[in-house]
C-alpha positions in Angstrom: -27.4 68.1 99.9 -27.9 68.9 95.8 -29.3 66.5 93.3 -26.4 65.7 91.8 -24.5 65.3 95.2 -27.5 62.6 96.3 -26.3 60.5 92.9 -23.2 60.5 93.8 -24.1 58.9 97.0 -26.2 56.2 95.2 -23.9 55.1 92.8 -20.8 55.0 95.4 -23.5 52.9 97.8 -22.4 55.1 100.5 -25.5 56.7 101.6 -27.2 58.2 104.0 -29.9 56.4 107.2 -32.7 59.4 106.0 -33.2 61.8 103.7 -36.0 64.5 103.0 -36.4 65.5 99.4 -38.0 68.6 99.0 -38.7 71.3 96.3 -41.1 72.4 93.6 -39.3 70.2 91.0 -41.5 67.1 91.1 -40.1 65.2 87.9 -36.6 65.6 89.9 -37.5 64.5 93.4 -39.5 61.4 91.5 -36.1 60.7 90.0 -34.1 60.6 92.8 -36.4 58.2 94.7 -36.1 55.5 91.3 -32.4 56.3 91.2 -32.5 55.2 95.4 -34.4 52.0 95.0 -32.0 51.3 91.9 -29.4 50.7 94.3 -30.3 47.6 95.2 -30.2 44.7 92.5 -33.1 44.4 90.4 -33.2 40.9 91.2 -33.6 41.4 95.1 -35.8 44.8 94.7 -39.0 43.1 95.5 -38.2 42.2 99.1 -35.6 45.3 99.4 -37.1 48.6 98.1 -40.5 49.3 100.0 -42.7 52.2 98.4 -45.0 53.4 101.2 -47.8 56.2 100.5 -48.6 58.2 103.4 -51.9 59.5 101.5 -53.0 55.5 102.8 -55.7 55.9 105.8 -53.7 52.7 107.2 -50.4 54.5 107.2 -49.1 55.3 110.8 -45.2 56.5 111.6 -44.9 53.4 113.6 -45.5 51.6 110.1 -42.5 53.6 108.6 -40.4 52.8 111.8 -41.0 49.2 111.6 -40.3 48.9 107.8 -37.0 50.7 108.3 -36.0 48.5 110.8 -36.4 45.2 108.8 -33.0 44.0 108.4 -32.6 43.6 104.2 -32.8 40.2 102.5 -29.6 38.9 100.6 -28.6 42.4 99.7 -26.1 44.5 102.2 -28.6 47.5 101.7 -32.5 48.2 102.0 -34.2 51.2 101.0 -37.7 52.5 101.8 -39.6 55.5 100.4 -42.4 57.1 101.5 -43.8 59.3 99.0 -45.8 62.7 100.1 -44.7 61.8 103.3 -45.5 65.6 104.8 -48.9 63.8 105.0 -47.6 61.4 107.6 -46.9 64.6 109.7 -50.0 66.2 109.4 -51.6 67.0 113.1 -55.1 67.4 111.8 -54.9 63.8 110.3 -56.9 61.4 112.6 -57.7 57.5 112.2 -61.3 57.0 112.2 -62.8 54.9 115.3 -59.7 54.7 117.2 -59.0 57.7 120.0 -55.0 58.9 121.2 -53.4 56.2 123.2 -51.2 58.1 126.1 -48.0 57.8 123.7 -49.7 58.7 120.8 -50.2 62.7 119.7 -53.3 64.3 118.5 -52.9 62.9 115.4 -53.6 59.7 116.5 -50.1 58.3 115.1 -47.4 57.2 117.7 -44.7 59.9 117.6 -42.4 57.9 119.1 -41.4 54.8 116.4 -40.0 57.2 114.6 -38.3 59.7 117.1 -36.6 56.8 118.3 -35.7 56.0 115.0 -34.5 58.6 114.0 -32.0 59.1 117.4 -30.8 55.4 115.6 -31.6 54.9 112.3 -30.6 51.6 111.0 -27.5 51.3 109.1 -28.6 49.3 106.6 -31.6 50.8 105.5 -31.6 54.0 103.5 -35.5 55.6 104.3 -36.4 58.2 102.3 -39.2 61.1 103.2 -40.4 62.7 99.4 -42.3 66.0 100.0 -44.7 67.1 97.4 -44.7 70.9 96.7 -46.7 72.8 99.4 -49.3 74.7 98.6 -48.7 78.0 99.6 -45.5 77.5 100.6 -42.5 79.9 101.2 -40.5 78.5 98.0 -38.8 75.4 96.6 -36.9 74.8 99.9 -40.0 75.5 102.1 -40.9 72.1 104.5 -44.5 71.9 105.2 -44.1 70.9 108.5 -45.6 71.5 111.8 -42.2 72.6 113.4 -43.6 72.1 117.2 -43.9 69.1 116.9 -40.9 66.2 118.5 -40.7 64.1 115.6 -40.6 67.1 113.5 -37.5 68.5 115.4 -36.0 64.4 115.2 -36.9 64.4 111.5 -34.9 67.7 110.2 -32.1 66.9 112.8 -31.7 63.1 112.0 -32.1 63.7 108.3 -29.8 64.7 105.1 -32.1 67.4 102.9 -31.7 67.1 99.5 -33.0 70.2 97.8 -34.9 70.1 94.3 -35.1 73.6 92.6 -36.0 72.9 89.1 -33.9 74.4 86.1 -32.0 77.6 87.2 -32.8 76.9 90.8 -36.6 77.3 89.8 -36.1 80.9 88.3 -35.6 80.5 84.9 -35.9 77.6 82.0 -34.6 80.1 79.9 -31.6 80.7 81.2 -31.2 77.2 81.6 -32.0 76.0 78.6 -29.0 78.6 77.1 -26.5 77.9 79.6 -26.6 73.5 78.4 -26.4 74.9 74.5 -23.6 77.0 75.2 -21.9 73.9 77.0 -22.5 72.1 74.0 -21.2 74.6 72.0 -23.9 75.8 70.5 -26.1 79.6 70.6 -29.6 79.8 70.7 -31.5 83.1 70.0 -34.6 83.7 72.1 -37.1 83.0 69.6 -35.6 79.2 69.9 -35.4 79.1 73.5 -38.9 80.4 73.8 -40.2 77.6 71.6 -39.1 74.7 73.3 -40.6 76.1 76.5 -43.5 76.2 75.1 -43.5 73.0 73.7 -42.9 71.8 76.9 -46.2 72.6 78.2 -44.7 73.4 81.5 -43.4 70.1 81.6 -39.6 70.1 83.2 -39.1 66.3 82.9 -40.2 66.8 79.2 -38.0 69.8 79.0 -34.9 68.3 80.2 -35.9 65.3 77.7 -36.2 68.1 74.7 -33.0 69.9 75.5 -30.9 66.6 76.0 -32.3 65.5 72.4 -32.2 68.7 70.5 -28.5 69.1 72.4 -27.2 65.8 70.8 -29.2 66.1 67.4 -27.9 69.4 66.7 -24.1 68.8 68.0 -21.6 70.5 65.4 -24.2 72.8 64.0 -22.9 75.6 66.1 -26.5 76.7 66.6 -30.0 75.5 67.9 -32.6 76.5 65.2 -36.6 76.2 65.1 -36.2 73.4 62.3 -34.2 71.4 64.5 -36.7 72.1 67.6 -39.6 71.0 64.9 -37.8 67.6 64.2 -37.1 66.9 67.5 -39.0 68.4 70.0 -42.5 68.8 67.9 -45.7 70.0 68.5 -46.8 71.6 72.5 -48.2 69.1 74.3 -51.6 68.5 75.4 -52.0 69.1 78.5 -55.1 67.0 80.3 -56.5 68.0 83.2 -55.6 66.9 86.6 -57.1 63.3 87.4 -58.5 62.9 84.2 -57.2 59.5 84.2 -59.1 58.7 87.4 -62.1 60.6 86.4 -62.4 58.4 83.0 -62.4 55.2 85.0 -65.0 56.2 87.6 -67.2 56.7 84.7 -66.0 53.6 83.4 -65.0 54.9 80.2 -62.4 52.4 79.2 -61.3 54.4 75.8 -60.7 57.6 77.5 -58.8 55.8 80.6 -56.2 54.3 78.2 -55.8 57.4 76.2 -55.3 59.5 79.3 -52.7 56.7 80.9 -50.9 56.8 77.6 -50.2 60.5 77.2 -49.2 60.7 81.3 -46.5 57.5 80.8 -45.6 59.4 77.7 -44.9 63.1 79.4 -43.8 61.7 82.8 -41.6 59.8 84.1 -40.0 56.6 85.9 -42.3 57.0 88.8 -45.2 58.0 86.9 -46.4 54.3 86.9 -46.2 54.5 91.0 -48.1 57.9 90.9 -51.1 56.9 88.5 -51.4 53.9 90.4 -51.9 55.8 93.7 -54.6 57.8 92.2 -56.4 55.2 91.1 -55.7 53.7 94.6 -57.1 57.1 96.1 -60.3 57.3 93.9 -61.1 53.7 94.9 -60.5 53.7 98.6 -62.8 57.2 98.8 -65.9 56.6 100.8 -67.5 59.8 98.6 -67.1 57.8 95.4 -69.8 55.1 96.5 -71.7 55.9 94.1 -68.9 55.5 91.2 -67.2 52.3 93.1 -70.7 50.5 94.3 -70.1 48.4 97.4 -70.3 45.6 95.7 -67.1 46.6 93.2 -64.9 47.6 96.0 -63.4 44.5 96.6 -62.9 43.2 93.2 -61.3 46.9 93.0 -59.0 46.8 96.2 -58.4 43.0 94.6 -57.0 44.0 91.4 -55.2 47.0 92.5 -53.1 44.8 94.9 -52.3 42.6 92.6 -51.3 45.4 90.1 -48.9 47.5 93.0 -47.2 43.9 93.9 -46.5 43.4 90.4 -45.0 46.5 89.6 -42.7 46.3 92.5 -41.7 43.4 91.8 -41.0 43.9 88.0 -43.9 42.0 87.1 -44.5 42.8 83.7 -44.2 46.0 81.6 -45.8 48.8 83.5 -47.9 50.3 80.9 -49.3 46.8 80.4 -49.7 46.4 84.1 -51.9 49.4 84.0 -53.7 49.0 81.1 -54.6 46.0 82.7 -56.0 47.9 85.9 -58.0 50.0 84.0 -60.0 47.2 81.8 -61.0 45.6 85.3 -62.0 48.6 87.0 -63.8 50.1 84.4 -65.8 46.4 83.2 
């Protein structure tokens, strides 16, 4: 299924019970996850939209199955979104200090709950597994799963697979820009197209946003120009190193952390606050980071993480303000 077809289903409310969202366009995958959650009325999302992170050490397949079988509250539909879902099906992942039970595989996660769930999914739940870009994958449509596992076969059989392959199918963003411009009655030469790509800094989300603004700004002009790009898109975006925000928090550098937060939110998408929260949470829980988050600080850090997570999921404030408060408390 294409992202467009998925959005049409969400808009109609006639969603399938299980989705597998894959591909090399992280922006689009995140946007689809947000759109699915927004299918539930805003005042009821705190009760009926649940986001689970497969990277959490306590996250198992039985937790996901139980969340999916929970009945919606005062709403016709419940949404469960599992992010970085490939980790949930990793046969190398083991629970610390636990021996596999008879109904468990070597991963330490019970297989039967999800196998049984996929055979008879809840008709009142839309369960979506969002996969990260596979490392060393065969391509945008590669599903990074151990294909010999029973639960893997059950998932692929039960799920509607939504493929997010980026602009122009992940092949040529320049050609995509030309197509969008032509559809809007505008032409764009190679220099203009190259400048638009350069300004985006390789960020698919920013590229989409820039092109949409450009087409609106230049409507009726007949041609996109470098002047249009300079006015609307500005200069190329400064690209921070991966985990720069988390590293600043661990150093206790509140100024740098807040600067990185703003940069990530400005360049990100609707799912950026949850991605940022997940990265910070992973750092706090990482036993190798105890010199940076010493034992006496961990309980307080976990507490503020929980409060921020609940506030974000329940629309308990502006996401930027909530994350700024989180960072200030952690750096303190």
